[in-house]
VOMAR-859051 format. One line per 2 residues: number of its first residue (from 1); their letters; for each residue x, y, z negated of N, C-alpha, C. Coordinates in steps of 0.05 Angstrom, whole numbers. Each point is the difference from the previous one (the first is absolute). Layout:
<rs>
NUM) a) X Y Z X Y Z X Y Z; ...
</rs>
This chain:
<rs>
1) mk) 318 -351 -455 9 7 26 -21 19 12; -24 -8 6 -22 16 11 8 27 8
3) te) 13 2 23 12 25 8 -17 14 22; -22 -9 7 -15 13 22 -6 28 -6
5) wk) -11 6 -23 -8 27 -7 24 19 -4; 22 -12 -5 24 16 -4 12 10 27
7) if) -11 -10 21 8 12 27 -17 24 6; -26 0 -6 -17 22 7 1 23 -19
9) ap) 3 -5 -27 0 20 -19 22 22 6; 25 -7 5 20 21 4 -5 16 27
11) vg) -12 -15 20 -6 14 25 -22 21 -5; -20 -7 -16 -20 20 -8 12 23 -16
13) af) 18 -7 -19 12 22 -15 17 18 18; 12 -12 20 16 17 19 -17 19 15
15) fv) -23 -8 8 -19 17 16 -10 23 -20; -5 -7 -26 -8 19 -19 23 21 -4
17) lv) 24 -9 0 22 18 -4 6 17 24; -4 -11 24 6 14 24 -22 22 7
19) ap) -25 -5 -9 -22 18 8 5 29 -9; 8 6 -26 5 28 -7 25 11 14
21) iy) 18 -17 5 26 10 14 -9 8 29; -16 -16 12 -10 7 27 -16 25 0
23) ay) -17 3 -21 -16 24 -2 18 24 -3; 22 -2 -15 16 23 -4 14 7 25
25) ft) 11 -19 14 16 7 24 -17 8 23; -25 -8 2 -18 9 22 -16 25 -9
27) kl) 3 9 -25 -14 23 -11 -30 -2 4; -9 -25 -4 -30 -6 1 -12 7 28
29) se) 17 3 21 -11 6 27 -10 -24 13; 6 -23 -10 -10 -26 12 -11 -17 -20
31) pi) -26 4 -9 -12 -15 -21 -5 -30 7; -2 -6 26 -7 -27 7 24 -19 -8
33) gi) 24 9 2 23 -16 -9 0 -6 -29; -8 19 -17 -3 -4 -28 -23 -21 -7
35) vg) -22 4 14 -23 -18 -3 8 -28 9; 14 -3 22 10 -26 8 18 -13 -19
37) ll) 19 15 -11 19 -11 -20 -16 -10 -25; -18 17 -9 -15 -7 -24 -19 -24 5
39) la) -11 -2 23 -15 -24 6 16 -24 2; 24 2 11 18 -22 1 8 -9 -27
41) ag) 4 19 -18 6 -6 -29 -22 -15 -12; -25 10 5 -23 -13 -12 -5 -29 10
43) tc) 5 -3 26 -2 -27 10 19 -19 -10; 27 9 -3 20 -16 -12 -7 -6 -30
45) gm) -11 19 -13 -7 -3 -28 -23 -20 -4; -19 1 18 -22 -20 -1 10 -28 5
47) ia) 17 -3 20 10 -26 7 18 -10 -24; 17 16 -12 15 -8 -22 -17 -7 -24
49) fy) -20 15 -5 -19 -7 -22 -13 -27 4; -11 -5 25 -12 -25 6 19 -24 -3
51) la) 25 3 10 19 -22 -1 9 -4 -28; 4 21 -17 7 -5 -27 -23 -14 -16
53) rt) -24 9 7 -23 -11 -15 -5 -30 7; 2 -7 25 -6 -28 9 26 -19 -6
55) sk) 22 12 -2 23 -18 -5 -1 -11 -28; -15 13 -18 -1 -10 -28 -17 -26 0
57) hl) -18 -2 19 -19 -25 -1 9 -22 18; 22 3 15 9 -21 19 24 -14 -14
59) dr) -1 -26 3 22 -18 -10 13 -12 25; 21 12 10 13 -9 24 28 -11 -8
61) pe) 8 -20 13 27 -13 -6 23 20 4; -2 19 19 22 17 6 2 23 -22
63) dr) -20 1 -17 1 19 -21 12 -11 -26; 6 -25 -1 12 -13 -21 28 -6 4
65) gd) 17 2 -22 29 -6 4 5 -29 7; -18 -19 -10 4 -28 4 -17 -10 22
67) ge) -12 17 17 -15 -9 22 15 -14 22; -13 -21 11 13 -15 22 -13 7 27
69) ia) 14 -3 21 -10 4 26 -25 -17 7; 3 -25 -9 -22 -19 6 -25 5 -13
71) eg) 1 18 -22 -26 6 -12 -18 19 16; 13 15 18 -14 17 18 -11 -13 26
73) ag) 5 -26 3 -10 -15 24 -30 -2 -1; -11 -6 23 -28 -3 1 -13 20 20
75) el) -26 0 0 -14 16 18 2 30 -8; 7 17 19 4 28 -7 -26 17 6
77) gf) -17 -11 16 -25 14 7 -11 -7 26; -21 13 8 -13 -6 25 8 22 21
79) fp) 12 -9 22 8 18 20 -15 -7 26; -18 18 8 -17 -5 23 14 -3 26
81) as) -13 -14 18 11 -3 28 -3 26 13; 11 2 25 -5 25 16 -29 3 5
83) si) -6 27 3 -28 8 2 -3 23 20; -20 0 16 -6 22 18 -15 23 -13
85) wp) -12 -5 -24 -19 19 -12 14 25 -9; 25 -1 -10 12 27 -6 3 18 23
87) lw) 5 -12 24 1 16 25 -27 14 5; -22 -15 -2 -26 11 4 -7 22 -21
89) aa) 9 -4 -24 -4 19 -22 15 27 7; 25 -3 10 15 23 8 -12 15 24
91) lt) -9 -16 19 -14 14 23 -26 12 -8; -13 -9 -19 -24 12 -11 6 26 -13
93) mv) 22 2 -14 9 26 -13 6 20 23; 13 -9 21 6 17 22 -26 13 12
95) vi) -20 -18 4 -25 10 12 -13 19 -20; 0 -5 -26 -13 17 -20 15 26 0
97) vl) 26 1 0 14 25 -1 -2 17 26; -3 -13 22 -5 15 25 -28 10 2
99) gp) -18 -9 -17 -27 9 1 -4 31 -2; 12 12 -21 -3 29 -1 15 16 22
101) vf) 17 -14 13 15 14 23 -18 0 25; -11 -21 7 -15 -2 26 -30 0 -5
103) gw) -9 -5 -23 -30 0 -5 -6 -18 -23; -19 10 -16 -7 -15 -24 -14 -27 5
105) wi) -10 -3 24 -13 -26 7 20 -22 1; 26 7 7 21 -20 1 5 -10 -29
107) tl) -2 17 -20 3 -9 -27 -21 -20 -8; -23 2 10 -22 -20 -6 7 -27 13
109) ig) 11 1 24 9 -25 13 23 -12 -17; 19 17 -11 21 -9 -17 -10 -13 -26
111) lg) -21 11 -10 -11 -11 -25 -13 -28 5; -13 -2 23 -9 -27 8 22 -20 5
113) mg) 22 10 13 23 -18 2 12 -7 -26; -1 18 -19 11 -5 -26 -15 -21 -15
115) iw) -27 1 1 -14 -21 -13 6 -27 13; 3 -1 27 6 -24 14 29 -11 -8
117) sl) 18 18 1 28 -9 -5 6 -8 -29; -12 15 -18 3 -7 -29 -15 -25 -7
119) tg) -23 -5 12 -14 -25 -5 17 -24 12; 10 4 23 17 -21 11 25 -6 -17
121) wv) 12 21 -10 24 -3 -17 -7 -15 -25; -22 9 -13 -7 -12 -25 -9 -29 2
123) ye) -14 -6 21 -10 -27 2 18 -17 19; 25 8 3 17 -15 18 5 -29 -8
125) yy) 0 -4 -27 6 -28 -9 -25 -16 -7; -23 10 10 -24 -15 -5 -10 -12 27
127) rg) 14 4 21 -8 -12 26 25 -4 17; -2 -16 20 22 -5 19 21 -20 -10
129) dy) 24 4 10 22 -20 -6 9 2 -28; -3 23 -13 12 4 -27 -22 -2 -22
131) rh) -20 -15 6 -23 -2 -19 10 -15 -26; -8 10 -22 6 -11 -25 -20 -21 -10
</rs>
């Protein structure tokens, strides 16, 4: 069954097929569209390759014809609780990007905020209510 890669491979092939047609109809007057189509094809190809490669090493019940639903029961993974740190990381990026517009010293403030927000995000589960 292992069909994950079979979703991305045809999409990547479609982008490869459409890129020369796009180049022909635009008479190469818009090279960014061609580059975008080829990058999309490359991205789909990488994802398809990764999924095809990893699906060989996984033994999942949904990939077998005799697999039962109950075999897939159990813990699916760790899903973190809500966090404020992604907001601070996004605000940090806003300050860093506004630095070249209003003054490079603002970028330095943004880098300091980045150290603070990333440290808080990384060490979120080592202190407070969600300590492990």
